N, C-alpha and C positions, 0 to 999 in steps of 0.2 A: 461932603463925606464922602463922596464915589474916591475919590482924592488915596482920606486915611486912610481906608477901608480897603482898597486893592495896589494900596503899597508892601513891599516885603521887609517889616521891621525889622527881622530876623539877619535879614546882608547886611542890614545898615550898623544894629548895633552890636554887630561882631566882628563888621572893617572898626567900627569906632575903638570900639573894646581894643582889640588885637589892632590897630593901630599903637592907641596910647599903648601898649601894655609895648610892643616891640622900641618904645620911643622911650621910655622911661630904662627903659633894658639897656638900649641905645645911651642913654644918660649916664648909665652907670658904670656900664663900661669906662665910657669915655672919658668919666671925672677920679674913676681907680687907677686905668693906666696912666691918667696925670700925676696925680698922686705918686702915683711910686716911678715914675721918673722915667716908666717903660719907654725905648721909641720903634718903630716898623721900619723896614726902609733904611734908616741909616735918617730918620726928620728928628725935630727934637719933638720934646715933649706933650709942647704943648698943639704941633703941628701932626700929632702922633692924634691926644684926641678927637681934634676937628675932623683928622680921616674918618677913625669911627662911627663918630655921630654922622657924617655921610653916608657912609658903609649903610647904617642903621637904617637911616631915611629909606636910601635906595631899597632897601631889602622891605622897607614898607612899603614903594611903589611898588616892587613886584610882587608882594602880597599878595594887598587887594585889590593888581590888576590880571593875576591867580583868580583870585577865589571868584570874585565877580566872572570872568568869563566861563568858569569850569560852571560856575549856576547861574547864569544869562546868555542868551543861544544872539541875543542885542547888542550888547555889547562884546560878542564873537565875534558877528556879524561888524559891528562900528571901526574894532582895535585891526581884523587879518583879512576882513572883502570888505571896504566902503570901495574898495580900485574898482573890484568884481562887480559890485550893492554901485557906484555911477555910470559902469559901461551896461546894463543892464537898464538900464533907468537910460539914457541916451536912444537904447535900442527898442525903449519901448513906447518912447516919446516921439520918436520915428516911423517907425507902426502904429500913433496917434497920428499922425502927420499923415499919415500915410491911408489908414481909416477915414478919416475927415473928408483926404479927394477926393479918395476912391467914393466916398460917401454928396460932395458935391457930383461929383460926376453922375451918380444913381439919381439925386432930383433931377440934377442937369436932362439925364434920361425920361428921366418918370415925368417931365417937365412935360419933355415930348411927344412921348408916349401919348399926353395928354389929347395936346393938343391935336397928333392924329388920329385919336378916338374919340374924339369932340369931331374930327372930319371926318370920320371915317360912319360915324353916326346920323353926320348928315345928308350923308349919297346913302348910308342907310333906308334914313325916310325920303327922301328923291326918290331912290329906286322902286319902295312902297305903291310911293303915287304914280307913279310909272307902273306896277305889276298894278295896279287902280285902275288905272282908264285900258291897258293893252285888256285887262279882263275886258271893261267894260266896250272896249270895240269889238273880242269877240263875244260878246254876247251879242254886241249886235251883226256879227257878220254871221255869227250862229243862226240867227231870227230873217238873215237873210238870205244864209243856203235855206232854210227850211221854206222860206217861201219861195225861195224858185225852187227850190225841190217841187212841191206843191202843183203849183203851175208847170210845171214839167211834168209832172205825174197828169197833170189835167189835161194839157193839149198831147199829151198822151194817148189817152184814150179816146180822147179825141177823135185823131188820127186814124186811131184801129177801131174808130168804129164807122169812121168814113170810108175803113176800108174793105172795115165785117159792111158795109152798106156794096158797096163795089165787087164784091169777091165772089164769082160765079159760082164756081168749088172751089173747095178748100183739097191739100195736101192729104193722102192718106187716110181717107173718105173709103168705109168698105163700100165697095161696089155692087157684087157678089163676089155667093162661094159655092160651090161645089166636093163632093166627095168620091173618090172609084175607087170600087174593092180590086183585091189584088187579081191577077189572071184573067186582066180585060186587053181585048185585041188592042193596038190600036186604029184603028176603025171607031174603033169603040170611048177610046178616049178622046181620038177629034171629036168624035160625035158631042162628047161631051161636054168640049172646051166649048162649041162654036154655040151650045146653047146657054155657056158661062157669058158667052160676050151679046150673044141676043142680050137677055139678061141686066148687063151694063147697061148694054147701050141706052136699054128698056129706064132702066135707075139712073145714068149720069141725063138725064132727056125731064124727066121728071124733079130731078132734083133743082136743076140748071131752075125750067120754068116754078117753081113751087118759090124758090126765090125773087126769081122775074118777077113773079104774079102775074103774070102772060106763057097766053101759054105755044109754047117754040115744037119747028113740027122736024126737024133734024136737027143734032150735032153732031159734026162728024168725032169721033171714034178710033181711036188708034192703037196697038198693041206691039210690042218691039217680036217681031217673028226668029230673032235666035233665042230669044229667052223659050219662047211657046215652045218652040221644036227641042229644045233643051231638054223644059219639061215632060214634053208628051215622051222622049225620052229615058226618065228617069222612071214614070209612071207608069212604060211599061217592062222594064226592070225590076221593079219595087212585087215583093209580096206580104205586104201590108198593105192595109189602108189608110191610104193617104189624098190629106185636102190639096183644091187649089185657093187660091186669095186671091178678088182686083181691087185691087188699088186704087185709087189716084198719085198722078206722077208728082205734080204738084198746086201752085194756088190759081186758077183761073178768072179774071178778071173778064168785066163788063167793060163793053166798049171796045175790047180788042174782038181778033176774028180769031173764035174760040175753035177748038182742035182741043180734048179732050185726049193725053196719051194714061195707059191705064198699065201699073204693074204690077206681075201676074210671080204670087210666093204660092210652093208649095213648101206640103209638110206633113210626118205621120201624122193620124188620126186614130189615138184611139181613144171609145166605149171612155167614158170619167162615170156617169151616169146613167144606171138602168133605168128603162124605164117606171116610172113610179114608186122610185126609192128619195128616200129622205134627202135633198141639200142641205137640210140649213136646220138646227131647229132651237128654238127660244121659250126660255121659261119667265115669262109675264105676271110679276106683281098689279094685276087691272084694278088699279083707285082710285077715283073717280074724282076726290078729294085735287090732287096731283097733275100740277096743270102740265107734266111730264108725262102722264096717261092718257092726252087727250090719241084716241087712233089715230089720225095721220098722221101727226108726232111721231108714233110709239114706231109702225111700217113704214115708215121713210128711214128708217132706222135700221127697222127690222131688213129691208132691201140694202141698204148700207152695208153689214155688214157683211149677207147675202153674194155677194157680188165681193170682195174680201177673200167669203169665205172659195168663193167657186176660182181667183184668181191661184191663190194656194193651193189649189187642187191641180190643179194646170190645166184651166181654161183663159182660150187665148182672145183677151178684149180686143175689141174693137180699136187702130190706130190714132183714129180723131176724139169716139170719147171717153177710151176707157170705158166701156161699160164692156158688161159681157150679156148681153144681153135687154130689154123691155114687155116693162106688163102694162095692157093698155091702159087707156082711165076708169074705161067699164068695167076691167075687174078690177081698179087698183079701187075702184069706188064702193064698189059690192064690198069686199072685204076690211073695207071700212066702219060699212053700218053694221054686217056683219061682227066686227070687235066691236060698236059700241051698243053690242046687243047684251055682251056678254059685261057680267058685272061679279067679280070675282078675279080669281088666280088662271090662269089660260096659259098653252103652253101655242106655240105659233108654229109648223109644218110649213115649209114650202119642198114638195114632193116635184120627181122631176115627168112633164108629162111627155113625155115620152124620151125615146134612151138620149141622151145628149154625150155627144165626141169632143175631143178638143176643140175644133174651131167655133164651138157655140153652134147657136145661142144659144140658152139657160135660157128654156121655157118651164115656166114653175104651175104648181094646183097652190093652192097658199089653202092650209087647216085649220084648225083651231081646234083646239083641244082642252076642257074645262075642269 
């Protein structure tokens, strides 16, 4: 059915009837000229009739080819483009062969890539296993390092404890201090320094005796004479109040021949807090139910903040302890008792007990305001 429906019957019928008509026309002309005994090109009438018949057949062929060529692209291609079509077929076949060769080469390359990928996957798995092993070794090493650090820290603490027990006097311990007013004579300055020296010797003897838990009669204490002379000249030329501090020069260990060398320092002394002036104040919500409201804890926090306030205001700390003063135990526990008896909000005030200068110490009275 597809064959009959797709056939160009108009073209076929036109060619059939056209060819039949030309054949009839040729035969009629041949018979007509044969009966009249006409000749062409000097031929005999019989031959002339045949020539006309042959010419008519040639016209039929030419007509068929012309009509079919006009009406069909495939016929034109078969008649006039067969050589070109054949060359194109050769070219396409060559390209096809090239494509097949390239495809085969690509397949070979793909197979090699697949093999390489398998090898890479194997190496990757091996590297992952190595990574896991390395991580495990790393964790073990980190654990060993932590253990060694803890052991080292423990050894350091033990060594520090042993050294602390053997140290008779640490470096930079404040052994004494005094102040000099402007306009003092050199004799008065020397007398004041000698008084400071006597106090330093007594403090050195007391500190080392307390450290050794035995009463020592005498410990040599030395001062730098050149440094002392320079300080005397500086104090004599000063027109402001100045302080002189005496500090231990280095760590001194038991078992050695003790001779403590003292370092003197001087600087400008100004009044930071006047007598009775508030040094630090803090509002405190005294809540008996809160663990942070214990009087001891509250006062410890208050004193730490007081020390920071004094340092910011210019009070010099003791180098060895970084403290600006001390509150004796009796005064501290009296303050704890008074704070414990207060129920509700309270303002804690630390007021200066006397004028407090740059060199300190900060001596205070604690006052509670409900």
